[in-house]
C-alpha positions in Angstrom: -29.1 29.4 -46.5 -27.6 31.8 -43.3 -24.7 34.3 -44.2 -21.7 34.9 -41.8 -22.8 38.1 -40.3 -25.9 36.2 -39.5 -24.1 32.9 -38.3 -21.3 35.1 -35.7 -24.6 37.1 -34.6 -26.8 33.3 -33.7 -23.1 32.5 -31.2 -23.1 33.8 -27.6 -21.2 36.3 -25.8 -18.4 34.5 -24.3 -18.9 33.6 -20.6 -15.9 33.2 -17.9 -15.7 30.1 -16.9 -14.2 29.0 -13.5 -15.0 25.8 -11.6 -17.5 25.5 -9.2 -19.1 22.6 -8.0 -21.8 21.4 -11.3 -18.8 22.3 -13.5 -17.1 19.6 -11.9 -19.6 17.2 -11.7 -20.1 17.3 -15.5 -16.2 17.7 -16.1 -16.2 14.2 -13.8 -19.3 13.0 -15.7 -17.7 13.6 -19.3 -14.4 11.6 -18.1 -16.8 9.2 -17.0 -15.3 9.4 -12.8 -18.0 7.3 -10.9 -18.5 6.8 -7.6 -16.8 3.6 -7.7 -14.3 5.1 -8.7 -14.0 7.0 -5.8 -13.9 4.0 -3.9 -11.1 2.7 -5.5 -8.6 6.1 -5.2 -9.7 5.6 -1.8 -8.2 2.1 -1.6 -5.1 3.4 -4.0 -4.1 5.8 -1.4 -3.8 4.0 1.1 -1.7 2.2 -0.9 0.2 4.6 -2.6 0.3 7.6 0.6 3.2 5.3 2.5 4.8 5.2 -0.9 4.6 8.6 -1.5 7.8 9.0 -1.3 8.8 6.3 -3.5 7.0 7.7 -5.9 8.7 11.0 -5.8 11.7 9.8 -6.9 10.7 7.6 -9.9 8.5 11.0 -10.8 11.8 12.9 -10.5 13.7 10.2 -12.4 11.2 10.8 -15.1 11.3 14.6 -15.0 15.4 15.2 -14.7 16.2 12.0 -17.1 13.7 14.1 -19.7 14.9 16.4 -21.5 11.2 17.7 -22.4 9.4 17.0 -19.3 12.4 18.8 -17.2 12.3 21.8 -19.0 9.7 23.0 -16.7 11.9 22.5 -13.9 14.9 24.2 -15.2 17.0 27.3 -13.9 19.5 28.2 -16.3 18.6 25.3 -18.7 19.7 22.9 -16.0 17.2 21.0 -14.1 16.8 23.1 -10.5 17.2 20.3 -8.1 16.7 22.5 -5.3 13.9 23.9 -6.6 12.5 20.4 -7.7 13.6 19.4 -3.8 11.5 22.1 -2.5 8.3 20.8 -4.1 9.0 17.4 -2.5 6.7 18.2 -0.1 3.8 19.9 -1.8 3.5 16.6 -4.2 4.2 14.6 -1.0 1.1 16.5 0.3 -0.9 16.0 -2.8 -0.9 12.5 -3.2 -2.1 11.8 0.3 -4.8 14.4 -1.0 -5.9 13.6 -4.1 -6.5 10.2 -3.2 -8.6 11.2 0.0 -10.7 13.3 -0.7 -13.2 13.1 2.5 -11.4 15.9 3.5 -12.5 17.5 0.0 -11.8 21.5 1.1 -8.0 20.5 1.5 -7.6 18.5 -1.9 -9.2 21.7 -3.3 -7.1 23.9 -1.8 -3.5 22.1 -3.6 -6.0 21.8 -7.0 -6.1 25.7 -6.1 -2.5 26.3 -5.3 -1.0 24.1 -8.2 -3.2 26.3 -10.7 -1.8 29.5 -9.4 1.6 28.5 -9.9 0.9 27.5 -13.6 -1.1 29.6 -14.5 1.1 32.6 -13.2 -1.4 34.4 -11.7 -0.5 37.4 -9.5 -1.4 35.5 -6.1 1.5 35.3 -3.6 2.9 31.5 -3.6 4.8 31.3 -0.2 8.4 29.6 -1.0 7.3 28.4 -5.0 8.5 30.9 -7.7 6.5 31.1 -11.2 7.1 28.6 -13.4 6.9 29.4 -17.4 3.9 29.3 -19.0 2.5 25.5 -19.4 0.1 24.7 -22.3 -2.2 22.8 -22.7 -0.8 20.0 -25.2 2.2 20.1 -22.5 0.6 19.9 -19.6 -1.5 16.5 -20.4 1.7 14.8 -21.2 2.8 14.5 -17.7 -0.4 12.8 -16.6 0.9 9.6 -17.5 4.1 9.1 -16.1 2.6 10.5 -13.0 -0.1 8.1 -12.6 2.2 5.3 -13.9 4.3 5.5 -10.7 1.7 4.1 -8.2 1.4 1.3 -10.2 3.7 -0.8 -9.1 3.0 0.0 -5.8 -1.1 -0.6 -6.3 0.0 -4.7 -8.5 1.9 -5.3 -5.3 -0.4 -4.6 -2.4 -2.1 -8.1 -2.4 -5.9 -7.1 -4.3 -6.7 -9.2 -7.5 -5.7 -7.9 -10.8 -9.5 -7.1 -11.7 -9.3 -4.8 -8.0 -5.7 -3.3 -8.8 -6.7 -2.7 -12.6 -9.6 -0.2 -11.2 -7.3 1.0 -8.0 -5.1 2.3 -11.3 -7.8 3.4 -13.2 -9.0 5.4 -10.3 -5.8 7.1 -9.6 -5.2 7.4 -13.6 -8.2 9.5 -13.5 -7.9 11.5 -10.8 -3.9 12.3 -12.0 -5.7 13.1 -15.0 -9.1 15.7 -13.2 -5.8 17.4 -11.5 -3.9 17.9 -15.0 -7.4 20.0 -16.1 -7.9 21.5 -13.1 -4.6 23.2 -13.0 -5.0 24.3 -16.3 -8.8 25.4 -16.3 -8.6 29.1 -18.0 -10.6 30.1 -14.2 -12.0 33.7 -14.8 -11.0 33.5 -19.0 -13.4 33.9 -21.5 -14.5 30.9 -22.6 -15.0 28.3 -24.5 -12.9 26.0 -22.8 
């Protein structure tokens, strides 16, 4: 029988975490994010990018009409529409970068910038002001409204039902991966 003191000496010291290529591959494999998903994500991007403004309109309607989502975009208790509008170009570019990761550097820059914003890191954020902390249990709630906003456009693009489902699944996985990367505790003690 192992006592508590012996058990605690067997537990490794926490290590600093960061997302490098190996960690990213591991996370993607755990999410069942495949090469086929990458192909379908590229196809989805060709559909979604031209409709980015319409997708943003739907996101913003969902955010503003839901007090729980709106809380993260408020100023003095009400949705800060000026701030939301200042984010539009960033979100628009994020949609394109997320779906077209052949330029992986650009996509990664967006992910890191959003993570800095959400984690209130001491890094200049250009024209963006810091948000109040968003905890994992709340950040993941944004995944469904964001990914669902693309479904209509994917389904209306003239592909077979199976292809549309595969594109939406790839889009959902990509949005989920982004949310995970945004809250990943870079440089913080493990475990994550």
